[in-house]
All heavy atoms as a GROMACS GRO file, in nm:
protein
  608
    1MET      N    1   2.243   0.242  -0.738
    1MET     CA    2   2.168   0.256  -0.614
    1MET      C    3   2.056   0.152  -0.606
    1MET      O    4   2.034   0.092  -0.504
    1MET     CB    5   2.109   0.397  -0.607
    1MET     CG    6   2.029   0.422  -0.481
    1MET     SD    7   1.957   0.584  -0.485
    1MET     CE    8   1.790   0.541  -0.448
    2MET      N    9   1.984   0.131  -0.716
    2MET     CA   10   1.872   0.037  -0.714
    2MET      C   11   1.918  -0.102  -0.760
    2MET      O   12   1.866  -0.157  -0.856
    2MET     CB   13   1.760   0.087  -0.804
    2MET     CG   14   1.686   0.207  -0.753
    2MET     SD   15   1.576   0.167  -0.616
    2MET     CE   16   1.469   0.046  -0.692
    3ALA      N   17   2.016  -0.158  -0.693
    3ALA     CA   18   2.067  -0.288  -0.733
    3ALA      C   19   1.959  -0.396  -0.722
    3ALA      O   20   1.962  -0.494  -0.794
    3ALA     CB   21   2.187  -0.326  -0.647
    4GLU      N   22   1.863  -0.376  -0.632
    4GLU     CA   23   1.758  -0.476  -0.614
    4GLU      C   24   1.646  -0.463  -0.716
    4GLU      O   25   1.546  -0.530  -0.706
    4GLU     CB   26   1.702  -0.468  -0.472
    4GLU     CG   27   1.624  -0.343  -0.439
    4GLU     CD   28   1.710  -0.228  -0.389
    4GLU    OE1   29   1.833  -0.233  -0.399
    4GLU    OE2   30   1.653  -0.131  -0.338
    5SER      N   31   1.661  -0.375  -0.815
    5SER     CA   32   1.552  -0.352  -0.911
    5SER      C   33   1.517  -0.477  -0.992
    5SER      O   34   1.410  -0.483  -1.048
    5SER     CB   35   1.585  -0.236  -1.004
    5SER     OG   36   1.694  -0.268  -1.086
    6LYS      N   37   1.605  -0.576  -0.998
    6LYS     CA   38   1.572  -0.700  -1.068
    6LYS      C   39   1.456  -0.772  -1.001
    6LYS      O   40   1.388  -0.852  -1.061
    6LYS     CB   41   1.695  -0.791  -1.074
    6LYS     CG   42   1.804  -0.737  -1.164
    6LYS     CD   43   1.927  -0.828  -1.158
    6LYS     CE   44   2.040  -0.775  -1.242
    6LYS     NZ   45   2.092  -0.647  -1.195
    7HIS      N   46   1.434  -0.743  -0.873
    7HIS     CA   47   1.329  -0.810  -0.797
    7HIS      C   48   1.203  -0.724  -0.787
    7HIS      O   49   1.111  -0.759  -0.716
    7HIS     CB   50   1.380  -0.843  -0.656
    7HIS     CG   51   1.507  -0.921  -0.658
    7HIS    ND1   52   1.515  -1.051  -0.702
    7HIS    CD2   53   1.632  -0.887  -0.622
    7HIS    CE1   54   1.640  -1.093  -0.693
    7HIS    NE2   55   1.713  -0.995  -0.645
    8VAL      N   56   1.200  -0.612  -0.857
    8VAL     CA   57   1.086  -0.522  -0.853
    8VAL      C   58   0.976  -0.575  -0.945
    8VAL      O   59   1.002  -0.614  -1.058
    8VAL     CB   60   1.130  -0.379  -0.895
    8VAL    CG1   61   1.010  -0.287  -0.907
    8VAL    CG2   62   1.230  -0.323  -0.797
    9THR      N   63   0.853  -0.576  -0.896
    9THR     CA   64   0.739  -0.622  -0.976
    9THR      C   65   0.709  -0.521  -1.086
    9THR      O   66   0.697  -0.401  -1.058
    9THR     CB   67   0.615  -0.637  -0.885
    9THR    OG1   68   0.646  -0.728  -0.781
    9THR    CG2   69   0.495  -0.687  -0.964
   10ASP      N   70   0.697  -0.568  -1.208
   10ASP     CA   71   0.660  -0.481  -1.320
   10ASP      C   72   0.508  -0.477  -1.326
   10ASP      O   73   0.444  -0.576  -1.356
   10ASP     CB   74   0.719  -0.535  -1.451
   10ASP     CG   75   0.704  -0.435  -1.566
   10ASP    OD1   76   0.620  -0.343  -1.555
   10ASP    OD2   77   0.775  -0.450  -1.665
   11VAL      N   78   0.451  -0.358  -1.293
   11VAL     CA   79   0.305  -0.346  -1.287
   11VAL      C   80   0.246  -0.288  -1.414
   11VAL      O   81   0.124  -0.277  -1.427
   11VAL     CB   82   0.263  -0.260  -1.165
   11VAL    CG1   83   0.294  -0.333  -1.036
   11VAL    CG2   84   0.330  -0.124  -1.168
   12GLY      N   85   0.331  -0.250  -1.509
   12GLY     CA   86   0.281  -0.193  -1.634
   12GLY      C   87   0.231  -0.050  -1.614
   12GLY      O   88   0.262   0.015  -1.516
   13ALA      N   89   0.150  -0.004  -1.709
   13ALA     CA   90   0.095   0.131  -1.702
   13ALA      C   91  -0.032   0.130  -1.616
   13ALA      O   92  -0.102   0.029  -1.611
   13ALA     CB   93   0.063   0.181  -1.841
   14PRO      N   94  -0.061   0.242  -1.549
   14PRO     CA   95  -0.185   0.246  -1.471
   14PRO      C   96  -0.307   0.239  -1.562
   14PRO      O   97  -0.312   0.306  -1.665
   14PRO     CB   98  -0.179   0.382  -1.399
   14PRO     CG   99  -0.058   0.452  -1.446
   14PRO     CD  100   0.019   0.363  -1.538
   15ASP      N  101  -0.402   0.154  -1.525
   15ASP     CA  102  -0.526   0.139  -1.600
   15ASP      C  103  -0.630   0.230  -1.536
   15ASP      O  104  -0.662   0.214  -1.418
   15ASP     CB  105  -0.572  -0.007  -1.594
   15ASP     CG  106  -0.696  -0.034  -1.678
   15ASP    OD1  107  -0.777   0.059  -1.696
   15ASP    OD2  108  -0.712  -0.148  -1.723
   16PRO      N  109  -0.685   0.327  -1.612
   16PRO     CA  110  -0.781   0.420  -1.553
   16PRO      C  111  -0.908   0.353  -1.501
   16PRO      O  112  -0.980   0.411  -1.420
   16PRO     CB  113  -0.813   0.518  -1.667
   16PRO     CG  114  -0.766   0.452  -1.791
   16PRO     CD  115  -0.660   0.354  -1.753
   17GLU      N  116  -0.935   0.229  -1.545
   17GLU     CA  117  -1.054   0.157  -1.499
   17GLU      C  118  -1.031   0.091  -1.363
   17GLU      O  119  -1.125   0.045  -1.300
   17GLU     CB  120  -1.090   0.046  -1.600
   17GLU     CG  121  -1.116   0.097  -1.741
   17GLU     CD  122  -1.246   0.174  -1.751
   17GLU    OE1  123  -1.347   0.128  -1.696
   17GLU    OE2  124  -1.244   0.282  -1.813
   18LEU      N  125  -0.905   0.081  -1.321
   18LEU     CA  126  -0.871   0.010  -1.198
   18LEU      C  127  -0.824   0.107  -1.090
   18LEU      O  128  -0.784   0.220  -1.119
   18LEU     CB  129  -0.762  -0.095  -1.225
   18LEU     CG  130  -0.797  -0.200  -1.331
   18LEU    CD1  131  -0.677  -0.290  -1.357
   18LEU    CD2  132  -0.918  -0.282  -1.290
   19ASN      N  133  -0.827   0.062  -0.965
   19ASN     CA  134  -0.786   0.145  -0.852
   19ASN      C  135  -0.634   0.156  -0.847
   19ASN      O  136  -0.565   0.056  -0.830
   19ASN     CB  137  -0.840   0.083  -0.723
   19ASN     CG  138  -0.804   0.165  -0.601
   19ASN    OD1  139  -0.773   0.284  -0.611
   19ASN    ND2  140  -0.809   0.102  -0.485
   20THR      N  141  -0.583   0.277  -0.863
   20THR     CA  142  -0.440   0.304  -0.851
   20THR      C  143  -0.423   0.425  -0.760
   20THR      O  144  -0.488   0.527  -0.779
   20THR     CB  145  -0.377   0.332  -0.989
   20THR    OG1  146  -0.391   0.214  -1.070
   20THR    CG2  147  -0.229   0.365  -0.978
   21SER      N  148  -0.337   0.411  -0.660
   21SER     CA  149  -0.310   0.522  -0.569
   21SER      C  150  -0.244   0.638  -0.645
   21SER      O  151  -0.183   0.617  -0.750
   21SER     CB  152  -0.217   0.476  -0.457
   21SER     OG  153  -0.280   0.374  -0.381
   22PRO      N  154  -0.254   0.761  -0.592
   22PRO     CA  155  -0.193   0.875  -0.660
   22PRO      C  156  -0.043   0.856  -0.678
   22PRO      O  157   0.024   0.801  -0.591
   22PRO     CB  158  -0.221   0.993  -0.566
   22PRO     CG  159  -0.327   0.947  -0.472
   22PRO     CD  160  -0.321   0.798  -0.467
   23ILE      N  161   0.008   0.903  -0.792
   23ILE     CA  162   0.151   0.896  -0.822
   23ILE      C  163   0.206   1.039  -0.817
   23ILE      O  164   0.162   1.125  -0.893
   23ILE     CB  165   0.177   0.833  -0.960
   23ILE    CG1  166   0.120   0.691  -0.964
   23ILE    CG2  167   0.327   0.833  -0.991
   23ILE    CD1  168   0.119   0.626  -1.102
   24ALA      N  169   0.299   1.063  -0.727
   24ALA     CA  170   0.358   1.197  -0.714
   24ALA      C  171   0.453   1.223  -0.830
   24ALA      O  172   0.521   1.132  -0.877
   24ALA     CB  173   0.433   1.207  -0.581
   25GLU      N  174   0.456   1.347  -0.874
   25GLU     CA  175   0.554   1.387  -0.976
   25GLU      C  176   0.685   1.415  -0.905
   25GLU      O  177   0.686   1.475  -0.798
   25GLU     CB  178   0.507   1.514  -1.047
   25GLU     CG  179   0.379   1.496  -1.126
   25GLU     CD  180   0.396   1.406  -1.246
   25GLU    OE1  181   0.500   1.414  -1.314
   25GLU    OE2  182   0.306   1.325  -1.272
   26GLU      N  183   0.795   1.373  -0.965
   26GLU     CA  184   0.926   1.394  -0.904
   26GLU      C  185   0.951   1.543  -0.882
   26GLU      O  186   0.935   1.623  -0.973
   26GLU     CB  187   1.034   1.333  -0.992
   26GLU     CG  188   1.163   1.310  -0.917
   26GLU     CD  189   1.248   1.201  -0.981
   26GLU    OE1  190   1.216   1.159  -1.093
   26GLU    OE2  191   1.345   1.161  -0.918
   27GLY      N  192   0.987   1.580  -0.760
   27GLY     CA  193   1.020   1.718  -0.729
   27GLY      C  194   0.901   1.812  -0.728
   27GLY      O  195   0.918   1.933  -0.729
   28SER      N  196   0.780   1.758  -0.724
   28SER     CA  197   0.660   1.842  -0.730
   28SER      C  198   0.615   1.884  -0.591
   28SER      O  199   0.623   1.807  -0.495
   28SER     CB  200   0.548   1.765  -0.798
   28SER     OG  201   0.427   1.836  -0.787
   29SER      N  202   0.563   2.005  -0.581
   29SER     CA  203   0.508   2.052  -0.454
   29SER      C  204   0.372   1.988  -0.427
   29SER      O  205   0.318   2.000  -0.317
   29SER     CB  206   0.496   2.204  -0.455
   29SER     OG  207   0.412   2.244  -0.560
   30ASP      N  208   0.316   1.919  -0.527
   30ASP     CA  209   0.186   1.855  -0.509
   30ASP      C  210   0.192   1.733  -0.417
   30ASP      O  211   0.089   1.684  -0.372
   30ASP     CB  212   0.129   1.809  -0.644
   30ASP     CG  213   0.094   1.926  -0.733
   30ASP    OD1  214   0.081   2.038  -0.680
   30ASP    OD2  215   0.083   1.906  -0.854
   31THR      N  216   0.314   1.684  -0.388
   31THR     CA  217   0.326   1.566  -0.304
   31THR      C  218   0.261   1.590  -0.168
   31THR      O  219   0.190   1.503  -0.117
   31THR     CB  220   0.475   1.528  -0.286
   31THR    OG1  221   0.531   1.507  -0.415
   31THR    CG2  222   0.489   1.400  -0.205
   32GLU      N  223   0.280   1.708  -0.110
   32GLU     CA  224   0.219   1.736   0.019
   32GLU      C  225   0.066   1.740   0.009
   32GLU      O  226  -0.004   1.694   0.098
   32GLU     CB  227   0.273   1.867   0.077
   32GLU     CG  228   0.420   1.858   0.119
   32GLU     CD  229   0.450   1.737   0.207
   32GLU    OE1  230   0.378   1.714   0.306
   32GLU    OE2  231   0.548   1.666   0.178
   33ALA      N  232   0.014   1.792  -0.101
   33ALA     CA  233  -0.132   1.794  -0.122
   33ALA      C  234  -0.184   1.651  -0.133
   33ALA      O  235  -0.291   1.619  -0.078
   33ALA     CB  236  -0.166   1.874  -0.246
   34LEU      N  237  -0.110   1.565  -0.201
   34LEU     CA  238  -0.151   1.424  -0.212
   34LEU      C  239  -0.155   1.360  -0.073
   34LEU      O  240  -0.243   1.281  -0.043
   34LEU     CB  241  -0.055   1.346  -0.301
   34LEU     CG  242  -0.063   1.374  -0.451
   34LEU    CD1  243   0.046   1.296  -0.524
   34LEU    CD2  244  -0.199   1.340  -0.507
   35ARG      N  245  -0.057   1.394   0.010
   35ARG     CA  246  -0.053   1.337   0.146
   35ARG      C  247  -0.178   1.374   0.225
   35ARG      O  248  -0.225   1.296   0.307
   35ARG     CB  249   0.071   1.384   0.221
   35ARG     CG  250   0.196   1.320   0.171
   35ARG     CD  251   0.303   1.318   0.277
   35ARG     NE  252   0.425   1.268   0.219
   35ARG     CZ  253   0.449   1.141   0.192
   35ARG    NH1  254   0.361   1.050   0.221
   35ARG    NH2  255   0.563   1.105   0.138
   36LEU      N  256  -0.230   1.493   0.203
   36LEU     CA  257  -0.351   1.534   0.273
   36LEU      C  258  -0.472   1.455   0.223
   36LEU      O  259  -0.563   1.425   0.299
   36LEU     CB  260  -0.375   1.684   0.254
   36LEU     CG  261  -0.269   1.775   0.315
   36LEU    CD1  262  -0.298   1.920   0.281
   36LEU    CD2  263  -0.260   1.756   0.466
   37GLU      N  264  -0.471   1.419   0.094
   37GLU     CA  265  -0.580   1.340   0.037
   37GLU      C  266  -0.577   1.196   0.087
   37GLU      O  267  -0.680   1.131   0.100
   37GLU     CB  268  -0.570   1.335  -0.116
   37GLU     CG  269  -0.610   1.462  -0.185
   37GLU     CD  270  -0.591   1.450  -0.335
   37GLU    OE1  271  -0.616   1.342  -0.391
   37GLU    OE2  272  -0.549   1.549  -0.397
   38VAL      N  273  -0.458   1.144   0.110
   38VAL     CA  274  -0.441   1.003   0.147
   38VAL      C  275  -0.362   1.000   0.277
   38VAL      O  276  -0.242   0.976   0.277
   38VAL     CB  277  -0.364   0.926   0.037
   38VAL    CG1  278  -0.365   0.776   0.065
   38VAL    CG2  279  -0.421   0.954  -0.101
   39PRO      N  280  -0.428   1.027   0.390
   39PRO     CA  281  -0.355   1.040   0.516
   39PRO      C  282  -0.309   0.907   0.575
   39PRO      O  283  -0.386   0.837   0.638
   39PRO     CB  284  -0.454   1.111   0.608
   39PRO     CG  285  -0.588   1.075   0.554
   39PRO     CD  286  -0.570   1.051   0.405
   40GLY      N  287  -0.185   0.872   0.549
   40GLY     CA  288  -0.122   0.758   0.614
   40GLY      C  289  -0.182   0.623   0.586
   40GLY      O  290  -0.194   0.540   0.675
   41GLU      N  291  -0.223   0.598   0.462
   41GLU     CA  292  -0.274   0.466   0.427
   41GLU      C  293  -0.161   0.363   0.445
   41GLU      O  294  -0.046   0.391   0.414
   41GLU     CB  295  -0.321   0.464   0.281
   41GLU     CG  296  -0.442   0.550   0.255
   41GLU     CD  297  -0.568   0.493   0.315
   41GLU    OE1  298  -0.585   0.370   0.319
   41GLU    OE2  299  -0.650   0.574   0.361
   42PRO      N  300  -0.193   0.242   0.491
   42PRO     CA  301  -0.088   0.141   0.511
   42PRO      C  302  -0.041   0.074   0.383
   42PRO      O  303   0.057   0.002   0.383
   42PRO     CB  304  -0.156   0.038   0.602
   42PRO     CG  305  -0.301   0.052   0.572
   42PRO     CD  306  -0.323   0.198   0.538
   43ALA      N  307  -0.112   0.100   0.272
   43ALA     CA  308  -0.078   0.034   0.146
   43ALA      C  309  -0.107   0.128   0.029
   43ALA      O  310  -0.178   0.226   0.043
   43ALA     CB  311  -0.158  -0.095   0.129
   44CYS      N  312  -0.047   0.094  -0.086
   44CYS     CA  313  -0.076   0.162  -0.212
   44CYS      C  314  -0.142   0.061  -0.304
   44CYS      O  315  -0.118  -0.059  -0.292
   44CYS     CB  316   0.053   0.209  -0.279
   44CYS     SG  317   0.150   0.323  -0.181
   45TYR      N  318  -0.218   0.111  -0.398
   45TYR     CA  319  -0.280   0.025  -0.498
   45TYR      C  320  -0.228   0.061  -0.635
   45TYR      O  321  -0.202   0.178  -0.664
   45TYR     CB  322  -0.433   0.040  -0.496
   45TYR     CG  323  -0.493  -0.019  -0.371
   45TYR    CD1  324  -0.507   0.058  -0.257
   45TYR    CD2  325  -0.528  -0.153  -0.365
   45TYR    CE1  326  -0.558   0.004  -0.140
   45TYR    CE2  327  -0.580  -0.209  -0.250
   45TYR     CZ  328  -0.594  -0.130  -0.137
   45TYR     OH  329  -0.643  -0.186  -0.023
   46PHE      N  330  -0.209  -0.042  -0.718
   46PHE     CA  331  -0.172  -0.022  -0.857
   46PHE      C  332  -0.252  -0.123  -0.936
   46PHE      O  333  -0.234  -0.244  -0.919
   46PHE     CB  334  -0.022  -0.042  -0.879
   46PHE     CG  335   0.029   0.033  -1.000
   46PHE    CD1  336   0.101   0.150  -0.986
   46PHE    CD2  337  -0.001  -0.012  -1.128
   46PHE    CE1  338   0.145   0.220  -1.097
   46PHE    CE2  339   0.041   0.056  -1.239
   46PHE     CZ  340   0.115   0.173  -1.224
   47ASN      N  341  -0.345  -0.073  -1.019
   47ASN     CA  342  -0.432  -0.160  -1.099
   47ASN      C  343  -0.500  -0.266  -1.012
   47ASN      O  344  -0.498  -0.385  -1.043
   47ASN     CB  345  -0.355  -0.223  -1.215
   47ASN     CG  346  -0.313  -0.120  -1.317
   47ASN    OD1  347  -0.359  -0.007  -1.317
   47ASN    ND2  348  -0.224  -0.158  -1.405
   48ASP      N  349  -0.559  -0.221  -0.901
   48ASP     CA  350  -0.634  -0.306  -0.807
   48ASP      C  351  -0.548  -0.402  -0.724
   48ASP      O  352  -0.602  -0.480  -0.647
   48ASP     CB  353  -0.744  -0.387  -0.878
   48ASP     CG  354  -0.866  -0.303  -0.912
   48ASP    OD1  355  -0.882  -0.192  -0.856
   48ASP    OD2  356  -0.947  -0.348  -0.995
   49LYS      N  357  -0.416  -0.396  -0.737
   49LYS     CA  358  -0.330  -0.480  -0.654
   49LYS      C  359  -0.278  -0.396  -0.538
   49LYS      O  360  -0.241  -0.280  -0.556
   49LYS     CB  361  -0.212  -0.535  -0.735
   49LYS     CG  362  -0.254  -0.635  -0.840
   49LYS     CD  363  -0.133  -0.707  -0.898
   49LYS     CE  364  -0.175  -0.811  -0.999
   49LYS     NZ  365  -0.168  -0.766  -1.137
   50SER      N  366  -0.273  -0.456  -0.421
   50SER     CA  367  -0.229  -0.386  -0.300
   50SER      C  368  -0.080  -0.411  -0.276
   50SER      O  369  -0.032  -0.524  -0.289
   50SER     CB  370  -0.310  -0.437  -0.180
   50SER     OG  371  -0.263  -0.380  -0.062
   51PHE      N  372  -0.009  -0.304  -0.240
   51PHE     CA  373   0.134  -0.313  -0.208
   51PHE      C  374   0.157  -0.241  -0.075
   51PHE      O  375   0.105  -0.131  -0.054
   51PHE     CB  376   0.219  -0.246  -0.318
   51PHE     CG  377   0.207  -0.313  -0.452
   51PHE    CD1  378   0.109  -0.274  -0.542
   51PHE    CD2  379   0.292  -0.417  -0.487
   51PHE    CE1  380   0.097  -0.335  -0.666
   51PHE    CE2  381   0.279  -0.479  -0.611
   51PHE     CZ  382   0.182  -0.438  -0.700
   52THR      N  383   0.235  -0.301   0.012
   52THR     CA  384   0.260  -0.240   0.143
   52THR      C  385   0.361  -0.126   0.131
   52THR      O  386   0.440  -0.120   0.036
   52THR     CB  387   0.314  -0.343   0.243
   52THR    OG1  388   0.433  -0.401   0.190
   52THR    CG2  389   0.212  -0.451   0.271
   53THR      N  390   0.357  -0.035   0.228
   53THR     CA  391   0.451   0.077   0.231
   53THR      C  392   0.594   0.023   0.228
   53THR      O  393   0.626  -0.074   0.296
   53THR     CB  394   0.426   0.162   0.358
   53THR    OG1  395   0.304   0.233   0.338
   53THR    CG2  396   0.538   0.261   0.382
   54GLY      N  397   0.677   0.087   0.146
   54GLY     CA  398   0.816   0.045   0.130
   54GLY      C  399   0.839  -0.044   0.010
   54GLY      O  400   0.953  -0.071  -0.027
   55THR      N  401   0.730  -0.090  -0.055
   55THR     CA  402   0.742  -0.175  -0.173
   55THR      C  403   0.777  -0.092  -0.296
   55THR      O  404   0.726   0.018  -0.314
   55THR     CB  405   0.609  -0.249  -0.199
   55THR    OG1  406   0.575  -0.325  -0.084
   55THR    CG2  407   0.620  -0.340  -0.321
   56TYR      N  408   0.866  -0.144  -0.379
   56TYR     CA  409   0.902  -0.081  -0.505
   56TYR      C  410   0.833  -0.155  -0.618
   56TYR      O  411   0.826  -0.279  -0.616
   56TYR     CB  412   1.053  -0.088  -0.529
   56TYR     CG  413   1.134   0.001  -0.437
   56TYR    CD1  414   1.179  -0.047  -0.315
   56TYR    CD2  415   1.166   0.132  -0.473
   56TYR    CE1  416   1.254   0.034  -0.230
   56TYR    CE2  417   1.240   0.213  -0.390
   56TYR     CZ  418   1.283   0.164  -0.269
   56TYR     OH  419   1.357   0.246  -0.186
   57VAL      N  420   0.782  -0.081  -0.717
   57VAL     CA  421   0.728  -0.142  -0.839
   57VAL      C  422   0.784  -0.068  -0.959
   57VAL      O  423   0.830   0.046  -0.948
   57VAL     CB  424   0.572  -0.137  -0.843
   57VAL    CG1  425   0.511  -0.215  -0.728
   57VAL    CG2  426   0.520   0.006  -0.847
   58LYS      N  427   0.780  -0.135  -1.073
   58LYS     CA  428   0.825  -0.074  -1.198
   58LYS      C  429   0.702  -0.045  -1.283
   58LYS      O  430   0.618  -0.133  -1.302
   58LYS     CB  431   0.918  -0.171  -1.271
   58LYS     CG  432   0.964  -0.121  -1.406
   58LYS     CD  433   1.048  -0.227  -1.476
   58LYS     CE  434   1.072  -0.186  -1.619
   58LYS     NZ  435   1.114  -0.296  -1.703
   59SER      N  436   0.693   0.079  -1.332
   59SER     CA  437   0.585   0.117  -1.422
   59SER      C  438   0.648   0.190  -1.539
   59SER      O  439   0.699   0.302  -1.523
   59SER     CB  440   0.484   0.207  -1.351
   59SER     OG  441   0.386   0.252  -1.443
   60GLY      N  442   0.649   0.126  -1.654
   60GLY     CA  443   0.713   0.187  -1.771
   60GLY      C  444   0.862   0.204  -1.746
   60GLY      O  445   0.932   0.107  -1.716
   61THR      N  446   0.911   0.328  -1.755
   61THR     CA  447   1.054   0.353  -1.738
   61THR      C  448   1.088   0.399  -1.597
   61THR      O  449   1.200   0.438  -1.570
   61THR     CB  450   1.102   0.460  -1.838
   61THR    OG1  451   1.027   0.579  -1.816
   61THR    CG2  452   1.083   0.413  -1.981
   62SER      N  453   0.990   0.396  -1.506
   62SER     CA  454   1.013   0.447  -1.371
   62SER      C  455   0.999   0.338  -1.266
   62SER      O  456   0.922   0.244  -1.282
   62SER     CB  457   0.911   0.556  -1.337
   62SER     OG  458   0.922   0.663  -1.426
   63VAL      N  459   1.073   0.355  -1.157
   63VAL     CA  460   1.053   0.274  -1.038
   63VAL      C  461   0.981   0.364  -0.938
   63VAL      O  462   1.019   0.479  -0.917
   63VAL     CB  463   1.187   0.223  -0.980
   63VAL    CG1  464   1.164   0.153  -0.847
   63VAL    CG2  465   1.254   0.128  -1.079
   64LEU      N  466   0.874   0.311  -0.879
   64LEU     CA  467   0.795   0.385  -0.782
   64LEU      C  468   0.802   0.315  -0.647
   64LEU      O  469   0.809   0.192  -0.641
   64LEU     CB  470   0.648   0.391  -0.826
   64LEU     CG  471   0.621   0.449  -0.964
   64LEU    CD1  472   0.476   0.429  -1.003
   64LEU    CD2  473   0.658   0.597  -0.968
   65LYS      N  474   0.799   0.392  -0.540
   65LYS     CA  475   0.800   0.338  -0.405
   65LYS      C  476   0.669   0.374  -0.337
   65LYS      O  477   0.627   0.490  -0.340
   65LYS     CB  478   0.916   0.395  -0.325
   65LYS     CG  479   0.922   0.343  -0.182
   65LYS     CD  480   1.034   0.408  -0.104
   65LYS     CE  481   1.035   0.356   0.038
   65LYS     NZ  482   1.134   0.426   0.120
   66CYS      N  483   0.604   0.275  -0.275
   66CYS     CA  484   0.483   0.300  -0.199
   66CYS      C  485   0.521   0.370  -0.070
   66CYS      O  486   0.605   0.322   0.006
   66CYS     CB  487   0.412   0.169  -0.168
   66CYS     SG  488   0.267   0.192  -0.064
   67ASP      N  489   0.459   0.487  -0.047
   67ASP     CA  490   0.489   0.566   0.072
   67ASP      C  491   0.359   0.609   0.137
   67ASP      O  492   0.306   0.716   0.107
   67ASP     CB  493   0.576   0.686   0.034
   67ASP     CG  494   0.630   0.760   0.156
   67ASP    OD1  495   0.685   0.692   0.246
   67ASP    OD2  496   0.615   0.882   0.161
   68TYR      N  497   0.304   0.522   0.222
   68TYR     CA  498   0.181   0.551   0.297
   68TYR      C  499   0.068   0.600   0.207
   68TYR      O  500   0.011   0.706   0.230
   68TYR     CB  501   0.209   0.649   0.411
   68TYR     CG  502   0.305   0.592   0.511
   68TYR    CD1  503   0.438   0.628   0.509
   68TYR    CD2  504   0.262   0.498   0.604
   68TYR    CE1  505   0.528   0.572   0.599
   68TYR    CE2  506   0.351   0.441   0.694
   68TYR     CZ  507   0.484   0.478   0.690
   68TYR     OH  508   0.573   0.422   0.779
   69GLY      N  509   0.037   0.522   0.103
   69GLY     CA  510  -0.080   0.549   0.021
   69GLY      C  511  -0.055   0.628  -0.106
   69GLY      O  512  -0.147   0.646  -0.185
   70ILE      N  513   0.066   0.677  -0.127
   70ILE     CA  514   0.098   0.742  -0.254
   70ILE      C  515   0.226   0.682  -0.311
   70ILE      O  516   0.311   0.632  -0.237
   70ILE     CB  517   0.110   0.897  -0.243
   70ILE    CG1  518   0.222   0.937  -0.149
   70ILE    CG2  519  -0.021   0.959  -0.202
   70ILE    CD1  520   0.245   1.088  -0.146
   71TRP      N  521   0.237   0.685  -0.442
   71TRP     CA  522   0.357   0.637  -0.511
   71TRP      C  523   0.454   0.752  -0.529
   71TRP      O  524   0.416   0.858  -0.577
   71TRP     CB  525   0.320   0.578  -0.647
   71TRP     CG  526   0.239   0.453  -0.637
   71TRP    CD1  527   0.106   0.439  -0.662
   71TRP    CD2  528   0.285   0.324  -0.598
   71TRP    NE1  529   0.067   0.309  -0.641
   71TRP    CE2  530   0.175   0.235  -0.601
   71TRP    CE3  531   0.410   0.273  -0.559
   71TRP    CZ2  532   0.186   0.100  -0.569
   71TRP    CZ3  533   0.420   0.138  -0.527
   71TRP    CH2  534   0.309   0.055  -0.533
   72ILE      N  535   0.579   0.730  -0.489
   72ILE     CA  536   0.684   0.831  -0.501
   72ILE      C  537   0.786   0.781  -0.604
   72ILE      O  538   0.831   0.666  -0.595
   72ILE     CB  539   0.758   0.849  -0.365
   72ILE    CG1  540   0.658   0.884  -0.253
   72ILE    CG2  541   0.868   0.952  -0.374
   72ILE    CD1  542   0.599   1.020  -0.262
   73PRO      N  543   0.825   0.864  -0.702
   73PRO     CA  544   0.928   0.821  -0.797
   73PRO      C  545   1.057   0.786  -0.725
   73PRO      O  546   1.101   0.859  -0.636
   73PRO     CB  547   0.948   0.944  -0.886
   73PRO     CG  548   0.824   1.026  -0.869
   73PRO     CD  549   0.776   0.999  -0.729
   74ALA      N  550   1.116   0.671  -0.759
   74ALA     CA  551   1.236   0.624  -0.691
   74ALA      C  552   1.353   0.604  -0.787
   74ALA      O  553   1.454   0.547  -0.750
   74ALA     CB  554   1.206   0.493  -0.617
   75GLY      N  555   1.339   0.652  -0.912
   75GLY     CA  556   1.450   0.642  -1.006
   75GLY      C  557   1.411   0.571  -1.133
   75GLY      O  558   1.299   0.525  -1.148
   76PRO      N  559   1.506   0.562  -1.226
   76PRO     CA  560   1.478   0.495  -1.353
   76PRO      C  561   1.468   0.345  -1.334
   76PRO      O  562   1.530   0.288  -1.245
   76PRO     CB  563   1.599   0.532  -1.439
   76PRO     CG  564   1.709   0.559  -1.341
   76PRO     CD  565   1.642   0.614  -1.218
   77ALA      N  566   1.388   0.281  -1.419
   77ALA     CA  567   1.368   0.137  -1.410
   77ALA      C  568   1.491   0.060  -1.457
   77ALA      O  569   1.514  -0.053  -1.416
   77ALA     CB  570   1.246   0.095  -1.490
   78ASP      N  571   1.572   0.123  -1.546
   78ASP     CA  572   1.689   0.055  -1.599
   78ASP      C  573   1.815   0.121  -1.541
   78ASP      O  574   1.856   0.227  -1.586
   78ASP     CB  575   1.689   0.066  -1.751
   78ASP     CG  576   1.808  -0.008  -1.814
   78ASP    OD1  577   1.893  -0.058  -1.739
   78ASP    OD2  578   1.814  -0.013  -1.938
   79PRO      N  579   1.874   0.059  -1.439
   79PRO     CA  580   1.990   0.122  -1.375
   79PRO      C  581   2.111   0.136  -1.466
   79PRO      O  582   2.198   0.219  -1.443
   79PRO     CB  583   2.022   0.029  -1.257
   79PRO     CG  584   1.956  -0.100  -1.291
   79PRO     CD  585   1.840  -0.069  -1.383
   80ASP      N  586   2.114   0.056  -1.574
   80ASP     CA  587   2.227   0.065  -1.668
   80ASP      C  588   2.208   0.175  -1.771
   80ASP      O  589   2.300   0.210  -1.844
   80ASP     CB  590   2.246  -0.069  -1.740
   80ASP     CG  591   2.278  -0.181  -1.644
   80ASP    OD1  592   2.345  -0.152  -1.542
   80ASP    OD2  593   2.236  -0.294  -1.669
   81ASN      N  594   2.087   0.231  -1.777
   81ASN     CA  595   2.056   0.332  -1.879
   81ASN      C  596   1.965   0.440  -1.818
   81ASN      O  597   1.851   0.453  -1.858
   81ASN     CB  598   1.988   0.263  -1.998
   81ASN     CG  599   1.978   0.356  -2.117
   81ASN    OD1  600   2.040   0.460  -2.122
   81ASN    ND2  601   1.897   0.316  -2.213
   82PRO      N  602   2.016   0.517  -1.722
   82PRO     CA  603   1.930   0.613  -1.651
   82PRO      C  604   1.884   0.729  -1.738
   82PRO      O  605   1.945   0.762  -1.834
   82PRO     CB  606   2.016   0.662  -1.537
   82PRO     CG  607   2.154   0.623  -1.567
   82PRO     CD  608   2.151   0.515  -1.672
   0.00000   0.00000   0.00000
């Protein structure tokens, strides 16, 4: 499914000293609560870098998608080894 993952920016692990948008847990009911905290931001931040909505990044073993100010899990970073 994530054939384009070769073009995904590897952002590494979130640095607590830098601005990183909230990361939703896969299948968590907290996603809606996060949406209330970050109402429709046009971008997400990861370690002080800005990414527009719809952008995919790789962090560790996960691919995350920017979705209006929060990061949503989008699958494993290694499509050959899910």
